C-alpha positions as CSV (number, residue, x, y, z in Angstrom):
1,M,-1.4,-15.2,15.4
2,C,0.0,-15.5,18.8
3,M,1.2,-12.7,21.0
4,L,4.8,-12.8,21.9
5,I,6.5,-12.8,25.3
6,S,9.2,-10.1,25.3
7,G,12.7,-11.4,25.5
8,C,15.7,-9.8,27.1
9,N,17.4,-6.8,25.4
10,S,20.4,-8.6,24.1
11,D,22.7,-8.2,21.1
12,N,22.1,-11.8,20.1
13,W,19.0,-11.9,17.9
14,E,18.5,-15.6,18.8
15,D,17.6,-14.5,22.3
16,Q,15.0,-12.0,21.3
17,E,11.3,-12.5,21.2
18,Y,10.2,-9.3,19.5
19,V,9.5,-10.9,16.1
20,K,7.9,-14.1,14.9
21,I,7.7,-15.1,11.2
22,T,5.6,-18.1,10.1
23,A,5.5,-19.3,6.6
24,K,2.0,-19.9,5.2
25,D,1.0,-21.2,1.7
26,Q,0.7,-17.8,0.1
27,Y,2.3,-15.4,2.5
28,Y,4.4,-14.9,5.6
29,E,2.7,-14.2,8.9
30,V,4.7,-11.7,10.9
31,T,4.1,-10.6,14.5
32,I,6.2,-7.8,15.9
33,N,6.0,-6.8,19.6
34,Y,6.9,-3.1,19.7
35,A,5.1,-2.5,23.0
36,D,7.8,-4.2,25.0
37,A,10.7,-2.9,22.9
38,D,13.2,-0.4,24.3
39,D,15.3,-0.1,21.1
40,Y,13.7,-0.2,17.6
41,F,17.2,-0.8,16.2
42,V,17.2,-4.2,18.0
43,V,13.7,-4.9,16.8
44,G,14.9,-4.3,13.2
45,Q,17.9,-6.5,13.7
46,E,15.8,-9.3,14.8
47,Y,13.3,-8.8,12.0
48,G,16.1,-8.8,9.5
49,Q,17.7,-12.0,10.9
50,K,14.5,-13.9,11.0
51,T,13.6,-12.7,7.5
52,L,16.9,-14.1,6.2
53,K,16.2,-17.3,8.0
54,A,12.7,-17.6,6.5
55,V,13.8,-16.6,3.0
56,S,17.4,-17.6,2.3
57,N,17.6,-15.7,-1.0
58,Y,15.9,-12.5,0.4
59,E,18.8,-10.2,-0.7
60,K,19.0,-11.7,-4.2
61,L,15.2,-11.2,-4.6
62,L,15.3,-7.6,-3.5
63,D,18.4,-6.8,-5.5
64,S,16.9,-8.4,-8.7
65,Y,13.7,-6.5,-8.1
66,L,15.6,-3.2,-8.0
67,V,17.4,-4.1,-11.2
68,D,14.1,-4.8,-12.9
69,E,12.4,-1.7,-11.5
70,V,15.2,0.6,-12.6
71,A,15.0,-0.8,-16.1
72,W,11.2,-0.5,-16.1
73,L,11.2,3.1,-14.9
74,Q,13.7,3.9,-17.7
75,E,11.6,2.2,-20.3
76,A,8.1,3.0,-19.3
77,F,8.6,6.4,-17.6
78,K,11.6,7.7,-19.6
79,M,13.7,8.2,-16.5
80,P,17.4,8.8,-17.2
81,D,20.4,6.5,-17.2
82,N,21.2,7.3,-13.6
83,T,17.8,6.3,-12.3
84,Y,19.4,4.1,-9.6
85,E,21.4,7.0,-8.2
86,I,18.3,9.2,-8.3
87,L,16.2,6.8,-6.3
88,I,18.9,6.5,-3.7
89,E,19.2,10.3,-3.4
90,R,15.4,10.7,-3.1
91,A,15.3,8.0,-0.4
92,R,18.1,9.7,1.6
93,E,16.1,13.0,1.5
94,I,12.8,11.5,2.6
95,K,14.4,9.4,5.3
96,K,15.3,12.7,7.0
97,Q,11.7,13.3,7.8
98,V,10.8,9.7,8.9
99,D,10.0,9.0,12.5
100,S,13.3,8.3,14.3
101,N,12.1,5.0,15.7
102,Y,11.2,3.8,12.2
103,V,14.6,4.9,10.9
104,K,16.2,2.9,13.7
105,E,14.2,-0.1,12.7
106,M,15.1,0.2,9.1
107,D,18.8,0.7,9.9
108,G,18.7,-2.3,12.3
109,F,17.2,-4.5,9.6
110,A,19.8,-3.3,7.1
111,S,22.6,-3.9,9.5
112,V,22.2,-7.7,9.1
113,L,22.2,-7.5,5.3
114,S,25.4,-8.0,3.4
115,G,25.5,-4.9,1.3
116,G,26.7,-2.5,4.0
117,V,27.3,1.0,2.5
118,A,28.4,-0.3,-0.9
119,N,25.7,0.6,-3.5
120,V,26.2,-1.8,-6.3
121,L,23.1,-2.6,-8.4
122,G,22.9,-6.2,-9.4
123,D,25.5,-7.6,-7.0
124,G,23.0,-9.9,-5.2
125,K,23.3,-7.9,-2.0
126,V,21.2,-5.2,-0.4
127,S,22.9,-2.1,1.0
128,E,21.5,0.3,3.6
129,D,20.5,2.8,0.9
130,E,18.9,0.0,-1.2
131,F,16.9,-1.2,1.7
132,A,15.6,2.4,2.2
133,V,14.7,2.5,-1.5
134,F,12.7,-0.6,-1.1
135,N,10.9,0.8,2.0
136,L,10.2,4.2,0.4
137,N,9.4,2.9,-3.0
138,P,6.0,4.6,-3.6
139,D,7.5,7.9,-2.3
140,I,10.5,7.9,-4.6
141,A,9.4,5.9,-7.7
142,T,5.8,7.1,-7.8
143,A,5.0,4.4,-10.2
144,D,2.2,2.6,-8.4
145,A,-1.6,2.6,-9.0
146,C,-4.5,1.4,-6.9
147,S,-8.2,1.4,-6.5
148,A,-10.8,1.1,-3.7
149,L,-14.5,0.7,-3.1
150,A,-16.6,0.7,0.1
151,V,-20.3,0.3,1.0
152,Y,-21.8,1.1,4.3
153,G,-25.1,1.9,6.1
154,N,-28.1,1.1,4.0
155,S,-26.0,0.0,1.0
156,S,-24.2,-2.8,3.0
157,S,-25.9,-6.1,3.5
158,S,-24.5,-6.1,7.1
159,G,-25.3,-2.5,7.8
160,Q,-21.6,-1.9,8.5
161,T,-18.7,-1.0,6.2
162,I,-17.4,-3.5,3.7
163,V,-14.2,-2.2,1.9
164,G,-12.2,-3.6,-1.0
165,R,-8.8,-2.3,-2.0
166,N,-6.4,-3.3,-4.9
167,M,-2.8,-2.4,-4.8
168,D,-1.3,-2.2,-8.3
169,W,2.5,-2.2,-7.9
170,Y,5.3,-3.2,-10.3
171,P,5.8,-6.9,-9.4
172,G,9.2,-7.5,-10.9
173,E,9.9,-9.3,-14.1
174,K,9.9,-12.6,-12.2
175,G,7.2,-11.6,-9.8
176,Q,9.6,-11.1,-6.9
177,M,7.0,-9.4,-4.8
178,G,4.9,-12.5,-4.9
179,Q,7.6,-14.3,-3.0
180,L,7.6,-11.7,-0.2
181,N,3.9,-11.4,0.6
182,A,3.4,-10.7,4.3
183,V,0.6,-10.0,6.7
184,V,1.9,-8.1,9.7
185,H,0.4,-7.8,13.2
186,A,2.2,-5.0,15.0
187,K,1.7,-4.9,18.7
188,S,2.2,-1.2,19.1
189,K,1.2,1.6,21.5
190,P,-1.3,2.9,22.0
191,Y,-3.0,1.0,19.2
192,P,-2.0,-2.4,17.6
193,Y,-2.5,-2.6,13.9
194,F,-2.7,-5.2,11.1
195,S,-1.4,-4.6,7.6
196,V,-1.0,-6.5,4.3
197,S,2.5,-5.8,3.1
198,Y,5.9,-7.4,2.2
199,L,8.7,-8.9,4.3
200,G,10.9,-6.1,5.5
201,M,8.5,-3.2,4.9
202,I,8.6,-1.0,7.9
203,G,5.7,1.3,6.9
204,A,2.2,0.4,5.8
205,G,0.2,0.9,2.6
206,T,-3.0,-0.7,3.8
207,G,-4.0,-1.3,7.4
208,I,-6.6,-1.4,10.1
209,N,-6.0,-0.8,13.8
210,S,-7.5,-2.1,17.0
211,T,-10.0,0.8,17.2
212,G,-11.4,0.1,13.7
213,L,-9.6,2.8,11.7
214,Y,-8.9,1.7,8.2
215,I,-6.3,3.5,6.0
216,A,-5.1,2.9,2.4
217,N,-3.2,5.1,0.0
218,L,-3.7,5.8,-3.7
219,Y,-1.4,7.7,-6.1
220,S,-2.9,10.7,-7.9
221,P,-0.4,12.3,-10.3
222,I,-0.8,15.8,-11.7
223,G,2.4,15.9,-13.8
224,A,4.2,18.2,-11.3
225,A,8.0,18.3,-11.1
226,Y,9.3,15.9,-8.5
227,S,11.2,16.9,-5.4
228,A,12.1,14.9,-2.3
229,V,13.6,17.7,-0.3
230,G,11.7,18.3,2.9
231,K,9.1,15.6,2.0
232,R,7.6,13.0,4.3
233,S,6.9,9.3,3.5
234,V,3.3,8.4,2.9
235,M,3.7,4.8,4.0
236,M,5.5,5.7,7.2
237,D,2.8,8.2,8.0
238,I,0.1,5.6,7.5
239,R,1.9,3.5,10.0
240,K,2.1,6.5,12.4
241,G,-1.7,7.1,11.8
242,L,-2.5,3.4,12.5
243,E,-0.5,3.4,15.7
244,T,-1.7,6.7,17.2
245,L,-5.2,7.6,15.8
246,N,-8.6,6.2,16.7
247,T,-11.1,8.0,14.5
248,L,-11.6,8.8,10.8
249,S,-11.9,12.5,11.7
250,A,-8.5,12.4,13.4
251,A,-6.9,10.6,10.4
252,N,-8.3,13.3,8.1
253,T,-6.9,16.0,10.3
254,F,-3.5,14.3,10.4
255,F,-3.1,13.7,6.6
256,A,-4.8,17.0,5.5
257,D,-2.4,19.1,7.6
258,S,-0.9,21.6,5.3
259,Q,2.4,21.4,7.1
260,K,2.8,17.8,6.1
261,L,4.4,17.8,2.7
262,Y,4.7,14.7,0.5
263,A,6.6,13.9,-2.6
264,Y,3.5,12.9,-4.6
265,H,-0.1,13.9,-4.8
266,H,-2.4,11.2,-3.4
267,L,-5.7,10.0,-2.0
268,M,-6.2,8.5,1.5
269,F,-9.0,6.0,1.6
270,L,-10.4,6.2,5.1
271,A,-13.0,4.0,6.7
272,D,-14.5,2.9,10.0
273,R,-17.4,0.6,10.7
274,T,-20.0,3.3,9.9
275,V,-18.7,5.2,6.8
276,A,-15.9,5.5,4.2
277,K,-14.5,8.7,2.8
278,V,-11.7,9.8,0.4
279,L,-9.2,12.5,1.4
280,E,-8.0,14.2,-1.7
281,N,-4.5,15.7,-1.1
282,D,-4.2,18.1,-4.0
283,F,-1.6,20.3,-2.3
284,E,-1.9,23.2,-4.8
285,R,-5.7,23.4,-4.5
286,K,-7.4,21.8,-1.5
287,R,-6.9,18.9,0.8
288,A,-10.5,17.8,1.5
289,L,-12.7,14.8,2.1
290,R,-14.8,13.4,-0.8
291,T,-18.0,11.7,0.3
292,D,-20.9,10.0,-1.5
293,Q,-22.6,13.5,-1.6
294,S,-19.7,15.6,-2.8
295,T,-19.9,17.9,-5.8
296,L,-17.5,16.6,-8.4
297,N,-15.6,18.1,-11.3
298,T,-17.6,18.6,-14.6
299,G,-18.1,15.3,-16.4
300,I,-17.7,13.0,-13.4
301,T,-20.7,11.1,-12.2
302,W,-21.0,8.7,-9.2
303,G,-24.7,8.3,-8.4
304,Y,-24.6,6.1,-5.4
305,T,-25.4,6.8,-1.7
306,N,-23.7,5.1,1.2
307,A,-20.8,4.0,-1.1
308,V,-17.6,5.6,-2.3
309,A,-14.9,4.5,-4.8
310,A,-11.4,5.7,-5.8
311,V,-9.1,5.4,-8.7
312,N,-5.9,7.3,-9.3
313,A,-7.5,10.7,-9.7
314,F,-8.9,13.7,-8.0
315,M,-12.6,14.3,-8.4
316,L,-13.7,17.1,-6.0
317,K,-14.9,20.2,-7.8
318,G,-12.0,22.6,-8.1
319,N,-9.2,20.0,-7.7
320,F,-6.9,19.1,-10.6
321,D,-8.7,17.1,-13.3
322,N,-6.4,14.1,-13.8
323,F,-9.5,11.9,-14.3
324,H,-10.3,12.6,-17.9
325,D,-6.8,12.9,-19.4
326,Y,-3.8,10.6,-19.0
327,V,-1.0,12.5,-17.1
328,P,2.4,11.9,-18.8
329,G,4.7,10.0,-16.5
330,S,1.9,8.4,-14.5
331,F,1.1,4.7,-14.2
332,D,-0.8,3.1,-17.0
333,P,-0.9,-0.7,-17.7
334,D,-0.7,0.2,-21.4
335,S,1.9,3.0,-21.5
336,T,1.4,3.4,-25.3
337,D,-2.3,4.4,-24.7
338,A,-2.7,8.0,-23.8
339,G,-6.1,7.0,-22.6
340,N,-8.6,6.1,-19.9
341,F,-7.1,4.0,-17.1
342,N,-9.0,6.1,-14.6
343,T,-12.2,6.8,-16.5
344,D,-12.6,3.2,-17.6
345,R,-12.1,1.7,-14.2
346,W,-14.4,4.3,-12.6
347,E,-17.2,3.3,-15.1
348,N,-16.6,-0.3,-14.3
349,F,-17.0,0.4,-10.6
350,R,-20.3,2.1,-11.3
351,T,-21.5,-0.7,-13.6
352,Q,-20.5,-3.6,-11.5
353,L,-21.9,-2.0,-8.3
354,A,-25.3,-1.6,-10.1
355,L,-25.3,-5.3,-10.9
356,Q,-25.0,-6.2,-7.2
357,G,-28.4,-4.7,-6.3
358,N,-29.4,-2.4,-3.4
359,L,-27.7,-4.4,-0.6
360,V,-24.1,-5.2,-1.4
361,S,-22.4,-8.1,0.4
362,F,-18.8,-9.1,1.1
363,D,-18.9,-11.5,-1.8
364,S,-20.2,-8.7,-4.1
365,I,-17.3,-6.4,-3.2
366,R,-14.8,-9.3,-3.8
367,T,-16.4,-9.9,-7.2
368,I,-16.1,-6.2,-8.1
369,M,-12.4,-6.0,-7.0
370,A,-11.6,-9.1,-9.1
371,Y,-13.4,-7.7,-12.2
372,H,-11.4,-7.8,-15.5
373,K,-12.0,-8.2,-19.1
374,A,-11.8,-11.9,-20.1
375,G,-8.9,-12.8,-22.3
376,A,-7.1,-9.4,-21.9
377,K,-4.6,-10.8,-19.4
378,G,-5.1,-7.8,-17.1
379,M,-4.0,-5.3,-19.7
380,D,-7.4,-3.7,-20.5
381,N,-7.7,-0.1,-19.3
382,G,-10.9,-0.9,-17.5
383,D,-9.6,-3.8,-15.5
384,I,-10.0,-3.2,-11.8
385,Y,-8.0,-6.4,-11.1
386,N,-5.1,-6.1,-13.6
387,A,-1.6,-7.4,-14.5
388,F,-0.1,-5.1,-11.9
389,T,-2.4,-6.1,-9.0
390,T,-0.1,-7.5,-6.3
391,E,-2.7,-7.4,-3.6
392,S,-6.5,-7.4,-3.6
393,I,-8.0,-7.1,-0.1
394,V,-11.6,-7.3,1.1
395,Y,-12.6,-6.5,4.7
396,S,-15.9,-6.6,6.6
397,F,-16.3,-4.7,9.9
398,S,-19.4,-6.6,11.1
399,D,-17.8,-10.0,11.3
400,N,-14.1,-9.0,11.3
401,R,-13.6,-11.0,8.0
402,L,-10.6,-10.4,5.8
403,E,-9.8,-12.2,2.5
404,A,-7.0,-11.4,0.1
405,F,-5.7,-12.3,-3.3
406,L,-1.9,-12.1,-3.2
407,L,0.4,-12.2,-6.2
408,P,1.5,-15.8,-6.7
409,K,5.1,-16.7,-6.4
410,S,5.3,-17.2,-10.1
411,G,4.3,-13.6,-10.6
412,E,2.1,-14.6,-13.5
413,F,-1.4,-13.1,-14.1
414,V,-4.1,-15.4,-12.8
415,D,-7.3,-15.2,-14.8
416,Q,-9.4,-16.5,-11.8
417,P,-7.9,-14.9,-8.7
418,V,-8.4,-17.0,-5.6
419,Y,-8.9,-15.1,-2.3
420,V,-7.8,-16.7,0.9
421,A,-9.2,-16.1,4.4
422,I,-6.6,-14.4,6.6
423,P,-7.2,-14.5,10.4
424,M,-7.4,-11.1,12.1
425,P,-5.3,-11.0,15.3
426,F,-7.8,-8.7,17.0
427,K,-11.4,-7.6,16.7
428,P,-11.6,-3.8,16.3
């Protein structure tokens, strides 16, 4: 990915040089130069115009995705008939707490879309509110699920951290998200960062910055009543963390701050080249780091040193036990099974890790993150890679190596996921 020369600050997006989008076989490569930008609204405008140029049916894809997601939330999560309006209102509330530059960038992008301020679901257009819904999706729909695993120190074949992370996100009935895969190199101050994302996403769900700080988020529902009032965006704060923090300790302090209120309970999977830890943000109990040596709730066993894993559950002793019992309203590939999406995946992490021996390699982590029951089409409760996995990412600090499986454009479940090498734009 090439660095970009800053263009003049003009109203004509064709004259700008803040954004470059290059189509690859399975994703779009996006480079954004924030370091030389005076106005993030202008950056957003250029990002939007170049996205529309790269994907001519971008608005139709996003609009159809929102149509599908609303129907899915109503069916699988029993949300009411006015789910669309509820999502918009939630997005408006959370947007109030988003960094002003990020809001400007979102608004700049939305300004080149055809929906304007008319919120009409299914019209093939994307409005300003609908674009905010897309960007704040995890914060307002809370219907995603993820998993992660890392080895480091004496458990890593390289001696440095190797981390795997799966994002399980509703893909759309036609796999719309698979047509918008993007890897983003943000040239930001003080720290550039790299994230695996989707075209038009202003925040970040998984990323690593130039200092070697790795951040990923996982949902951890406890069945609490939802409120967006006064709440922050997790994905926008991850971007803020990547841009401004340079140590795992600093990231823990940032996200564990009791003054930072979020709309959903969650985990932050934090790593650097020497270690990985899981910040459990159980707001009503404690916001604390889980390590390989932590004392866990009764009935939870890990049993490995220099390795940590995470599913969509709190595990620290004293935190809410959403590990053993399915929490109504939470994500589960088989919504009719009040069962063991967390416990089964956790046991498969333990079993599969044991099969890799004492020294775990990059290839071993990739194998574990791709684990699924043969013939189940990704719908078994123990599948680490499942029918909702839109991204599976493996990164090695020692050789700056990143590979990813990204949801195919067809959106169909692939029994043998193929991971592609993705060049890193910098070496942390």
